[in-house]
N, C-alpha and C positions, 0 to 999 in steps of 0.2 A: 667438636673436639674429640680426639681419639680416646676411646674408653678401653684401657688396657685390661680390664677385668673381663671383657667380653671376647670370646674366641672369634677370630675372623672366619667368615663363611668359606668353606672348602668348595672350590670350583673345579670341576673336572674338565680338562682340556679335551676337545674333540679331535683335533689334529694339529700338526705343526706345518707351517709353510716353509718348505725347504727350497733353498736357492740352488739352482743347477749352474755349475760353472761352465764357461765356454770350453769346448773341447776341439783342439786343432791337431790333426795328425801331422807329424814331421818325419814319419817313417812308417813302414808297414805295421809295426807293433810298438810304436812310440808316440805318445801324445803330450801336448801341453794342456793343462787344465788351469784356466784363468778365471779368477773371481775378483772383479774390480769394485765391488760395492763396499769400499773402505772409506770411512770419513776422516781418518787422520793421515799422517804423513808416513806411517810405517809400511814396510814392504817385507814380505816373506817369500823366499824362493827356495824350493826344495827339488833336488835331483835324486831320483830313485833308480838304482841299478840292480840288475840281477847278479849281484856279487856277494851274496851272503856266505856264511861259514860253511855251507855244504859244498861250495864250489872250490875247485883247485885241489891240491894235495895238502895233507897235514893241516896246518892252520895259517897258510899263507894269506888267506882272505883277511884275517884279523890284522896281520902285519901290514898289508897294503893299505887297509882302511886307516890305520894309525899314522901312515906316512904320506898321505895324499898331498899335504901342503909342506912337505919336507925340503922342497927346493927344486929348481930347474937348472939347466946349464947356465942361465943368465942371472938367476936370483937365488939367494939363500933363503932358508925357512924364516930367518929373522927379518929379512927384507920384505918378504911376502906379508908377514903378519904386521909389520910396521905400516905398510901401505894400507892395509885393510883397517887398522886401528885409526889411522889419520882420517879416514872417511867415516869413522864411527860405525863401521860394519863389523858384524860378529858372524863367524863361521863355525859351525859345529858339524860333527860327523858321528854316525852311529852304524852299527852293523847288527843284523839279526841272523837267524838261522838261514833265511832264504834271500834276504835283500840287504843292500847297503844304501845309506842315505847321506846326503850332504845338504846342510841347511845354511842359508844366507839370510841374515836379518840386517836391514839398514833403513835409512831414510830415503824417501822417494827421490830427492834431488841427487843422491849419490849412487843410485842403483846401477846405472850404466858403467860408471867407473869401477865400482866394486865387482861387477860381473866380468869386466875385462881382466881384472887381476885374478879372479877366481878361475875363470876358464883357462887362462894362460897357465896358471899353476897346476891345474888338473891335467891339461892336455900334454904338458911338457915335463911332467913329474919325472925326475931322474933318479930318485932314491939314493942320495949320497951315502957312501959307505959308513961315514961317521954317524949320520942320522940313524942308520939301521942299527948300529951297535948301541947307540944311546937308547933307542926304542926297546931293543931286546933286553937290555939291562933293567930298564924300568919295568917292563912287563914280567920279567923273571922275578924281580923282587916282589911285585904285587902278587904274583902267583904263589910264591913261598909264604907270604903273609896269609893269603886266602886259604891256603892248604892247611892252616892250623885251625880253621873255623869249621865247626860241624855243619853249619848251614851250606857252606860251599861243597863240602864232601858229599853231603846228601844230594845236593843238586846235580853234581857230576854223576854219581851212581844212578840217580833217577833217570837222567837222560840216556845213559848207557843201556839200562834195562827196558825203559819205555820204548825206545827206538831200536830195539835189538834186531828187528827185521827190516830196517830202513837205511842201511848203508851209512852214508856220510852224515845222516841226521843224528847218529849216535856218537859221532866223533867228539873226542875230548882233548882239551889242552893238556899236554904232558911235558915234563922237563926236557925230554929229548927233542921236543919241537923247537926249542930255542937253539939247538945245535945245528951247525951247517946250513944256516939260512943264506941263500945265495941272492945277490942283487939281481942276477938274470932271471930268477924265478919270480921275483916281485915285478920286474918289468914285463915279463910275459903275461902274468896274471892281470896287471893293469891294462895292458893292450887289449886282451881278450874280454875282460869282464867290466871294464869301464869305458874304454874308447870304442867298444862295439856292443855294449849291452845296456844302453840307457833305456829304461822302461817308461819313465814319465817325468815330466817337469811340472811342478806345482807353483803357481804364482798367485799371491794374495796381496793386492795393492792397487791403488788408483793410478795406474800408469798409462792409460790410453792404449789404443790399438797398436801403436808403433812397437810395443814391447814384443809382440808376436813375431814379426819378421826378424827382429834383432836376435831373439833366442833361436829361432829356426836356423838362421844363418850360422850362428855359433855352435849349435848343438846337433843339428840333423845328421852330421857325419858320425855321431856316436850312437845313433839309433840301432836297436837290435834288429838284425835281418830276419830272424826267425823266432818262433815262440820257444820258450824254455819249458821243459817238462818237469813238473814237480810231482811228488808221490801222491796218489789218490787215496792211499790208506796204508796202514802199517800194523804190525802186531807187536805186542809187548811180551815180556817175560813175567807172567803172573807169579805171585808168591812174595815171600819176605826176604829181604837182603839187608845185611848189616855191614857198616863200615866202622871198624874199631878205631877209636881215638883215645888213647890212654890219657888219663888226667882230666878229661873233659867233664865239666860240671853239668852241662846240659846235653840233651839229645835232640837232634834235628829230626823231624818226622816229615816224610813226603809220601802221599798216596797218589796214585794216578792210574788212568786207563785211557786208551785211545778213544777219541770221540769224533766229532764232526765240526763243520763250520756253518756259516749262514746259509749255505746252499741246501742244507738238509731240512726235510719237512718237520723234524722234531726239534729244531733249533729253538724256536720261540718258547715252547713249553719247558725245555730243559733249562734255559736261562732263568726263567722264573723259579724253577725248582732249586737251582744252585744258589740263587739269591736267598731263598728261604733258609737253605742249609748253612751257607757261610759267606755270603758276598755283601753283607752290610753289617754295621756295628751291632744291630739288634738281632742278628741271625741266631740260629739254634746252636751252632758250634760256639759262637762267642758267649751266648747266654749260659750255656752249660759249662764249657771247659775253662773259660776265663772268669765269668761273673759268679757262677755257682761254686765251681771246684777250686778256682784260683791256681790252676796248673800252668797258666801261660799269660803273657802280656797280650798276645794276639794270635789268632788262628783264622784262616780264611781259605776260600776255594775260588777257583777261576776256571773258565772255559777258554783255553788258549787256542786261537785260530791260526792255521797255516793256509797256504794258497789252495791246497786241495784236500786238506784234512784238518785235524785238530786233536786236542787232548784235554782231559779234565784233571785238575790237580788240587789236592788239599795240602796245606803246609803249615807247620808250626815248630816252635822250639819249646821244650819243657825241661824241668829238672829231671835228672836221670832216674830218680827213684819213683817218678810217676809216669814213666814211659808207657808201661803196659796198661795202666789205668786210663791214660789218654787214648790209646788205641781202642780200648774197649768202649769208651764213650763216643768216639767217632763212629764206630760200628753201630752202637746203639741208636745214634741219630739217623744214620742211613736206614736202619731197620724200621724206625718209626715212620719214615717217609714211605716205605714200602707196605707197611701194615696198617697205618692209620690215615684217615683223611685229614688234611690240613684244616684246622678250624677257620671258619669264614672270617672271623675278626682278624686273625693273623694274616690271612690271604689279602684282605682289603688293605691292611697296613703296608704290606709289601707292594701291592699294586700301586698305591699312592706314592710310595718311595720311588719305584722304578719310573713312573710317569714323570715325577719331579726331576729325577736324574736325567732323563732324556731331554726334557725341556731345558734344563741347565746346560746340557751338552750341545745345544743348538744356539747358544747365545753368542752372537758375533760372527764375523766373516771367517776367522781362522777356525773356530769351532765348527762352523758349517762346512768348511772344506774338509775337515777331519772326518766328519760324518760321511761325506761323499766318498772319500778315499776308503773308508771302511767297507763300503759296498762295491766300489769300483774294482777292487782287487779280486772280487769274486764274480765279476761280469754281471753285477746287479745294478739296479737303479735306486734312486731316493724314495721310490714308492715303498721300498722295504720298510721304512721307518713308520709309515702310517699303518701298514699291515701289522707291524710290531705293537703299535698302540692298541689296535683293535684286538689283538691276541691277548695282551695283558688284561684288557677290560673283560674279556669273555672267558678266560681260562677257568676251569672248575677244579675243585679238590680231587674229583675222580680222575681227571686228565693227569694231574700231577702224580697221583699214586701210580697210575699206569706207566708213566714215563720213568718213575723211580724204579719200578720193578724191571723195566726193559733195559735201562741204561746203567744202573748202579749195582751190578752183580759183584758182590764182595769177592767171590772166587776169581774174578778176572782182574782184580786190582794188583798193581805193582806197589809194594810197600817197602820203603827205604827208611832205615834208622841209621843215624851216624852219631857216635859218641862212645862212651865207655860203658861196657856191659855192667849192669848193677848186680 
């Protein structure tokens, strides 16, 4: 009988068995990654394109992403979605700074029919004028609403100042971007960055080997002929910047500094450090600024990875009258990491938390594929994660203090506040 008064024994995992998907090249720089160890009838297919927001002029990439299923010469947007709905298929799209993605979810028995509809809609997208105008009106309204929010204003200014030396990476959506949007510009971008820039195809589902020649036949013509170049590094504008928003009751705060991605030798130690600082509910920032001071509902930090670089960010929203106090407390917590050793008890807690999160993130074929994609984009292998486990177990307080001194230089931070000056 289970005795709930007795704490279960804590068992430390030695390693995780990661499943490597099959990799099939369908072009010089385009691959299909296929994981068939799925016990149910669900299928996930993902198309990844080098068609992110940094590509093209102004914000045409975002407009094209929103209109990919807007119609062809033979079908309207409504017909395309009705056909997919009839099959129980769900299509989603998203765009990041560097990439654009299309996701298809359906049952195994309907995957070929759903793919035929999706590929036809993507390949023959005609961007009807009425669909363009409807999309622009919706995005414009959403932009106007967002522009009243201090979090949105802080995020915009943060991107502008953080990527000040990185060209299109600093690009922002502005009202003038909604003017003079030409159908021909959307068609040109679609042809160059979708029909010629397919980076990878992800397949998770028990579909058999026949899915590979089917996808290769349908999609190989879209493969990218040459590698894209992404920035290997960038410089920010250090210092403090304020975006005034009259009448705002809260202030949005964002700190950031250029950093690195998984390829850097300091990556492991820094991820552990930033977890202690602000990347879990019991972190120092949460304990101090939320639990002790009551300045905010939430505060956190993250290491955001790009293809060739990355950045570190701390974000929160607070009442305007405690803005300066919050900034002082954030600096205090960073100073502590640079001047004091992390207590062993706290470090052990964070180690167990991180190992548990990694184990959780490897649960199931879709999660396993996501872990693979997380390293594949940096030309790394799944051995990265067992190295990560070993590093978590072996890291010392002295290493963390050293990485804090080296990477968290307060004078190099970009600090954004958005709200009404108190």
